[in-house]
C-alpha positions as a printed Julia matrix, in Angstrom:
197×3 Matrix{Float64}:
 -102.71  -33.91  62.31
 -103.81  -36.6   64.77
 -101.98  -39.76  65.81
 -103.54  -41.87  63.04
 -102.54  -39.29  60.42
  -99.01  -39.28  61.83
  -98.78  -43.09  61.61
 -100.17  -43.09  58.07
  -97.66  -40.46  56.98
  -94.83  -42.37  58.64
  -95.79  -45.59  56.83
  -96.05  -43.68  53.55
  -92.61  -42.16  54.17
  -91.05  -45.6   54.48
  -92.99  -47.14  51.57
  -93.18  -44.25  49.11
  -91.18  -41.24  50.3
  -91.89  -39.14  47.2
  -95.65  -39.39  47.8
  -95.05  -38.58  51.48
  -93.08  -35.49  50.46
  -95.88  -34.33  48.17
  -98.4   -34.92  50.96
  -96.32  -32.83  53.37
  -95.92  -30.02  50.84
  -99.63  -30.18  50.03
 -100.56  -29.49  53.65
  -99.56  -25.84  53.12
  -98.58  -25.47  56.77
  -97.9   -21.9   57.97
  -94.21  -21.0   58.24
  -94.6   -20.53  62.0
  -95.71  -24.17  62.33
  -92.68  -25.34  60.36
  -90.3   -23.4   62.63
  -92.07  -24.7   65.75
  -91.78  -28.27  64.45
  -88.06  -27.68  63.89
  -87.56  -26.33  67.41
  -89.47  -29.24  68.92
  -87.58  -31.84  66.87
  -84.09  -30.56  67.73
  -85.03  -30.13  71.39
  -86.26  -33.72  71.68
  -83.23  -35.01  69.77
  -80.8   -33.16  72.05
  -82.67  -34.42  75.11
  -82.5   -38.03  73.89
  -78.77  -37.63  73.23
  -78.29  -36.29  76.76
  -80.3   -39.18  78.26
  -78.18  -41.63  76.27
  -74.96  -40.12  77.65
  -76.33  -40.28  81.19
  -77.26  -43.93  80.76
  -74.06  -44.96  78.96
  -71.29  -42.5   79.92
  -68.04  -42.6   77.96
  -64.8   -43.18  79.9
  -63.27  -40.02  81.32
  -60.66  -38.5   79.03
  -61.82  -40.53  76.02
  -64.74  -38.32  75.01
  -64.3   -36.84  71.51
  -65.05  -33.12  71.41
  -68.16  -33.59  69.24
  -69.62  -36.25  71.51
  -68.89  -33.98  74.46
  -71.65  -31.69  73.21
  -74.25  -34.36  74.0
  -73.82  -33.42  77.64
  -74.97  -29.88  76.78
  -78.51  -30.24  75.35
  -79.01  -26.53  74.6
  -75.76  -26.28  72.6
  -76.57  -29.56  70.84
  -80.06  -28.33  69.91
  -78.61  -25.07  68.57
  -76.09  -26.89  66.39
  -78.75  -29.26  65.07
  -81.08  -26.35  64.33
  -78.36  -24.56  62.36
  -77.48  -27.78  60.51
  -81.09  -28.41  59.48
  -81.6   -24.82  58.29
  -78.34  -25.05  56.31
  -79.44  -28.42  54.84
  -82.78  -26.93  53.77
  -81.01  -23.92  52.25
  -78.61  -26.16  50.32
  -81.43  -28.48  49.25
  -83.22  -25.47  47.8
  -80.28  -23.57  46.31
  -78.31  -26.46  44.8
  -81.51  -28.0   43.44
  -82.43  -24.76  41.7
  -78.94  -24.52  40.21
  -79.72  -27.78  38.4
  -83.14  -26.73  37.15
  -85.3   -27.58  40.15
  -88.26  -25.52  41.34
  -88.41  -26.23  45.07
  -89.01  -23.56  47.72
  -87.08  -23.1   50.96
  -90.3   -23.34  53.03
  -90.98  -26.82  51.66
  -87.34  -27.9   51.94
  -87.42  -26.86  55.61
  -90.58  -28.9   56.2
  -89.1   -31.96  54.51
  -85.81  -31.77  56.43
  -87.74  -31.39  59.68
  -89.8   -34.48  58.82
  -86.58  -36.42  58.15
  -85.37  -35.32  61.6
  -88.62  -36.58  63.15
  -88.24  -39.98  61.45
  -84.64  -40.16  62.7
  -85.87  -39.28  66.18
  -87.95  -42.46  66.17
  -84.85  -44.45  65.17
  -82.87  -42.66  67.91
  -85.52  -43.57  70.48
  -85.55  -47.19  69.32
  -81.74  -47.24  69.52
  -81.86  -45.97  73.09
  -84.42  -48.58  74.14
  -82.61  -51.42  72.38
  -79.35  -50.39  74.08
  -80.88  -51.45  77.39
  -81.52  -54.99  76.15
  -79.22  -55.72  73.22
  -76.35  -53.19  73.12
  -74.83  -54.79  70.01
  -78.02  -54.21  68.02
  -77.96  -50.49  68.86
  -74.92  -50.04  66.61
  -76.81  -51.63  63.72
  -79.65  -49.17  64.28
  -77.11  -46.34  64.1
  -76.01  -47.55  60.65
  -79.68  -47.91  59.68
  -80.3   -44.29  60.71
  -77.56  -43.1   58.32
  -79.03  -45.18  55.49
  -82.55  -43.86  56.18
  -81.25  -40.28  56.26
  -79.49  -40.6   52.89
  -82.39  -42.43  51.24
  -85.05  -40.0   52.45
  -82.94  -36.96  51.57
  -82.5   -38.19  48.0
  -86.19  -39.07  47.59
  -87.42  -35.83  49.18
  -85.04  -33.75  47.04
  -86.39  -35.47  43.92
  -89.97  -34.72  45.0
  -89.18  -31.13  45.98
  -87.57  -30.21  42.65
  -89.25  -32.61  40.27
  -86.03  -34.5   39.51
  -86.14  -38.02  38.09
  -82.7   -39.5   38.73
  -81.94  -40.56  42.29
  -78.33  -41.34  41.32
  -77.74  -37.79  40.09
  -79.31  -36.35  43.24
  -77.07  -38.58  45.38
  -74.01  -37.47  43.41
  -75.03  -33.83  43.86
  -75.48  -34.4   47.59
  -72.0   -35.87  48.02
  -70.4   -33.11  45.93
  -72.23  -30.46  47.97
  -71.21  -32.13  51.24
  -67.56  -32.17  50.16
  -67.67  -28.52  49.1
  -69.39  -27.42  52.33
  -66.98  -29.5   54.41
  -64.01  -27.88  52.69
  -65.38  -24.34  53.21
  -66.24  -25.0   56.86
  -62.81  -26.53  57.51
  -61.13  -23.52  55.89
  -63.19  -21.09  57.98
  -62.54  -23.07  61.17
  -58.79  -23.08  60.47
  -58.83  -19.35  59.65
  -60.63  -18.6   62.92
  -58.36  -20.89  64.95
  -61.18  -23.27  65.88
  -59.41  -26.45  64.83
  -57.36  -28.24  67.51
  -53.61  -28.11  67.14
  -51.97  -31.32  65.96
  -49.08  -32.35  68.26
  -45.76  -32.76  66.41
């Protein structure tokens, strides 16, 4: 894929994400290429997060624990990698539970492509922060909207679903269930901070 192909695929993703998903799946990329793309995407994302923290440091003592990870690019990349693999696994498994036919390999490719699109938004947010800091927050909200929209459209394309509303509902239900399980495991392992009484 050259630069022109990349731009064409990016435009297609924003105009017709289902066609973009089918194009990505139709490339039949080797699994090794998909894993390399994932590693590259999370590494660049973690690096951009680190650069952002260096440029706009949070006040000492007011850094939330999650944001504190942005100062540790390797840990941040590892967490993002695990999150994307889990998202691809859930996209495949939950979709199949509801009659879909998607494969994990394709779900991984689609989630990596979503990460790449979000990287471009992250880069734009960083650059805009230098000129118009207030607009950077709007780009952050836009990134969330783009993530949700692309995830719904790519899930539909992956499994052959027709209803975006049902896919969105399934996504939220899955997120709640996963959040509950992870919170339970974190509490059981003593990873949650103690609440002062």
